GUPAMI-109656 format. One record per residue (C-alpha): residue in one letter; chain; x, y, z. Coordinates in steps of 0.25 Angstrom, whole numbers, always signed. Each point is the difference from the previous one (the first is absolute). Last residue first. Layout:
   residu   chaine       x       y       z
        A        A       X       Y       Z
...
***
This chain:
   residu   chaine       x       y       z
        X        A    -374    +555    +773
        X        A      +8     -10     +11
        X        A     +12      +1     -10
        X        A      +0     +15      +3
        X        A      -1      -4     +16
        X        A     +11      -8      +0
        X        A      +9     +10      -8
        X        A      -3     +10     +10
        X        A      +3      -9     +12
        X        A     +13      -3      -7
        X        A      +3     +16      -2
        X        A      -3      +1     +14
        X        A      +6     -11      +4
        X        A     +15      +7      -8
        X        A      -3     +13      +7
        X        A      +0      -3     +12
        X        A     +13     -10      -1
        X        A      +6     +12      -6
        X        A      -4      +8     +12
        X        A      +7     -11      +9
        X        A     +13      +0     -10
        X        A      +2     +15      +4
        X        A      -3      -2     +15
        X        A     +11     -11      -2
        X        A     +10      +9      -7
        X        A      +0      -2     -13
        X        A     +10     -10      -6
        X        A     +12      +9      -5
        X        A     +13      -4      +8
        X        A      +9      +6     +11
        X        A      -3      -9     +10
        X        A     -13      +9      +5
        X        A      -4      -2     -13
        X        A      -1     -15      +0
        X        A      +6      -7     -11
        X        A      -6      -5     -12
        X        A      +2     +12      -7
        X        A     +15      +0      +0
        X        A      +5     +14      +5
        X        A     +12      -3      +5
        X        A      +6     -14      -4
        X        A      -7     -12      +2
        X        A      +6     -11     -10
        X        A     +15      +6      +4
        X        A      -4      +1     +14
        X        A      -2     -16      +1
        X        A     -11      -3     +11
        X        A      +4      -1     +14
        X        A      -4     +14      +3
        X        A     -14      -5      -5
        X        A      +0     -13      +7
        X        A      +3      +8     +13
        X        A     -11     +10      +0
        X        A     -11     -11      -5
        X        A      +6      -9     +12
        X        A      -3     +14     +10
        X        A     -15      +1      -7
        X        A      -2     -15      +1
        X        A      +2      +0     +14
        X        A      -9     +11      +1
        X        A     -12      -4      -9
        X        A      +0     -12      +9
        X        A      +0      +8     +13
        X        A      -9      +7      -3
        X        A      -9     -11      -6
        X        A      +2      -6     +14
        X        A      -5     +13      +7
        X        A     -13      -2      -9
        X        A      -2     -13      +1
        X        A      +0      +0     +15
        X        A      -4     -12      +7
        X        A      +2      -8     -14
        X        A     +12      -8      +6
        X        A     +10      +4     -13
        X        A     +13      -9      +2
        X        A     +11      +7      -9
        X        A     +10      -7      -8
        X        A     +12      +5      -3
        X        A      +3      +9     -11
        X        A      +1      -4     -16
        X        A      +8     +10     -11
        X        A      -3      -2     -14
        X        A     +10     +10      -9
        X        A      -3      -2     -15
        X        A     +13      +5      -7
        X        A      -4      +5     -17
        X        A     +10      -7     -10
        X        A      -8      +0     -10
        X        A     -13      +9      -6
        X        A     -13      -5      +4
        X        A      -5     +15      +2
        X        A     -16      +2      +0
        X        A      -4     +16      -2
        X        A      -1      +7     +14
        X        A     -13      +6      +5
        X        A      -2     -13     +10
        X        A     +11     -11      -1
        X        A      +6     -10      -8
        X        A     +15      -2      -1
        X        A      +6      +9      +8
        X        A      -9      -2     +10
        X        A      +6     -14      +2
        X        A     +12      +7      +7
        X        A      -3      -1     +14
        X        A      -8     -11      +8
        X        A      -3      -1     +13
        X        A      -3     -13      +9
        X        A      -6      -1     +14
        X        A      -3     -14      +5
        X        A     -14      -1      +9
        X        A      +2     -13      +6
        X        A     -13     -11      +2
        X        A     -11      +2      +8
        X        A     -12      -1      -9
        X        A      -9     +11      +7
        X        A     +15      +8      +3
        X        A      +6      +0     -14
        X        A     -14      +4      -7
        X        A      +0     +11     +10
        X        A     +13      +5      -2
        X        A      -1      +0     -13
        X        A     -13      +3      -1
        X        A      +1     +15      +8
        X        A      +2      +9     -13
        X        A     +13      +7      +0
        X        A      +3     +14      -5
        X        A     +10      +3     -12
        X        A     +13      -4      +1
        X        A      +9      +9      -8
        X        A      +3      -3     -14
        X        A      -9     +13      -1
        X        A      -9      -5     -11
        X        A      -3     -13     +10
        X        A      -7     -11      -7
        X        A     -14      -5      +7
        X        A      -4      -9     +12
        X        A     +10      +7      +8
        X        A      +2     -14      +8
        X        A      +3      -5     -12
        X        A      -3     -16      +3
        X        A      +6     -14      -1
        X        A      -1     -12      +3
        X        A      +8     -14      +4
        X        A      -9     -12      +1
        X        A      -1      -9     +14
        X        A     -14      -3      -1
        X        A      -5     +11     +11
        X        A      +8     +10      -9
        X        A     -11      -4     -14
        X        A      -9      +2     +11
        X        A      +2     +13      +5
        X        A      +3      +6     -15
        X        A     -14      -8      -3
        X        A      -6      +7     +12
        X        A      +5     +14      -5
        X        A      -4      -1     -14
        X        A     -14      -5      +4
        X        A      -2     +12      +9
        X        A      +7     +11      -9
        X        A     -14      +2      -7
        X        A      +5     +17      -7
        X        A     +12      -4      +0
        X        A      -4     -12      -8
        X        A     +15      -9      +1
        X        A      +2     -11      -8
        X        A     +11      -9      +8
        X        A     +11      -7      -9
        X        A      -3     -15      -2
        X        A     +12      -1     -13
        X        A     -11      -5      -8
        X        A      -8     +11      +5
        X        A      +9     +10      -4
        X        A      +2      -6     -14
        X        A     -13      -1      -3
        X        A      -4     +16      +4
        X        A     +14      +5      -7
        X        A      -6      -3     -15
        X        A     -15      +3      +0
        X        A      +1     +10     +12
        X        A     -10      +1     +10
        X        A     +12      -7     +11
        X        A      +9     +13      -3
        X        A     -14      +8      +4
        X        A      -1      -7     +11
        X        A      +9      +5      +9
        X        A     +13      -8      +4
        X        A      +3     -10     +13
        X        A     +13      -8      -4
        X        A      +1     -12      +1
        X        A     +16      -3      +3
        X        A      +7     -14      -1
        X        A     +10      -5      +7
        X        A     +15      -6      -3
        X        A      +4      +8     +13
        X        A     +11      +8     -10
        X        A     -13      +3      -8
        X        A      -8      +8     +10
        X        A      +7     +13      -3
        X        A      -2      -4     -14
        X        A     -14      +1      +1
        X        A      +0     +14      +2
        X        A      +7      +2     -13
        X        A     -12      -6      -8
        X        A     -12      +8      +9
        X        A      +8     +13      -3
        X        A      -1      +0     -14
        X        A     -10     +12      -2
        X        A     +10     +10     +10
        X        A      +3      +7     +13
        X        A      -7     -10     +10
        X        A      +5      -1     +13
        X        A      -2     -17      +3
        X        A      -4      -6     +13
        X        A      +1     -16      -1
        X        A      -8      -8      +9
        X        A      +4     -14      +6
        X        A      -4     -14      +0
        X        A      +7     -11      +3
        X        A     +13      -4      -7
        X        A     +14      +4      -4
        X        A      -4     +14      +8
        X        A      +4     +14      -6
        X        A     +10      +6     +10
        X        A     +11      -8     -10
        X        A      -2     +11     -12
        X        A      +7     +10     +10
        X        A      +7      +7     -12
        X        A      -1      -1     -16
        X        A      +7      +9      -9
        X        A      -5      -4     -12
        X        A      +7      +3     -16
        X        A      -9      +1     -12
        X        A      +4      -3     -14
        X        A     -11      -1      -6
        X        A      +1     -15      -5
        X        A      +5      -4     +14
        X        A     -13      +6      +5
        X        A      -9      -7     -12
        X        A      +7     -14      +2
        X        A      -5      +3     +17
        X        A     -12      +4      -4
        X        A      -3     -12     -10
        X        A      +7     -11     +11
        X        A      -8      +8     +11
        X        A     -14      -2     -10
        X        A      +4     -15      -5
        X        A      -1      -4     +16
        X        A     -12      +7      +3
        X        A      -9      -3     -10
        X        A      -4     -16      +4
        X        A      +0      +4     +16
        X        A     -11      -9      +7
        X        A      -1      +5     +14
***
């Protein structure tokens, strides 16, 4: 693909990371192949995850085309940028088109990024996974590489003010490739989630303790943080969907 926008965007992002004094803990990046189609499955804890998720493939010289919700593409500012980077628009009501686009990209040797949880996790734990990641990888015949991001939620996530103050650590953990065959997408999705759960545990444990003291809002409640429990987070998600539906209904009237 012709990439006129991506290289300067990467350079700008790296300059921003330096300006913010961010430190990176990266491991397993060698698991991203240097060529050929590959699907990166990332956890989702913050609004900037697609920026940092792409860094998982940067040591391999890859540019990642992320699958992102249609609303981002509808924005008059972010939309043209997303299209210039060849990211993939996802319409949750018409998911087949984005599915086919992702498979096509992968068969042409591109690196594609996907968030199996579909939405940001308020609990900072892994939510239930959609089966799309394993089905796309299986249809395209490419490896599925799990990626865990940690620390990105501290900058910009749901229910908390933005915080781009200096000195935050960002952890990016890349796991060994999985090779789903699509025979049992539900079981293969459960395997992916199990692998990523273990990776998340290790990543949190290795994160600088002085940056996530007991009671930190960005740490799961079962690990001493004050993030909502998964059940509480699910309730908040339902309330959010109801509020959005009511807002859409009001606009239509």
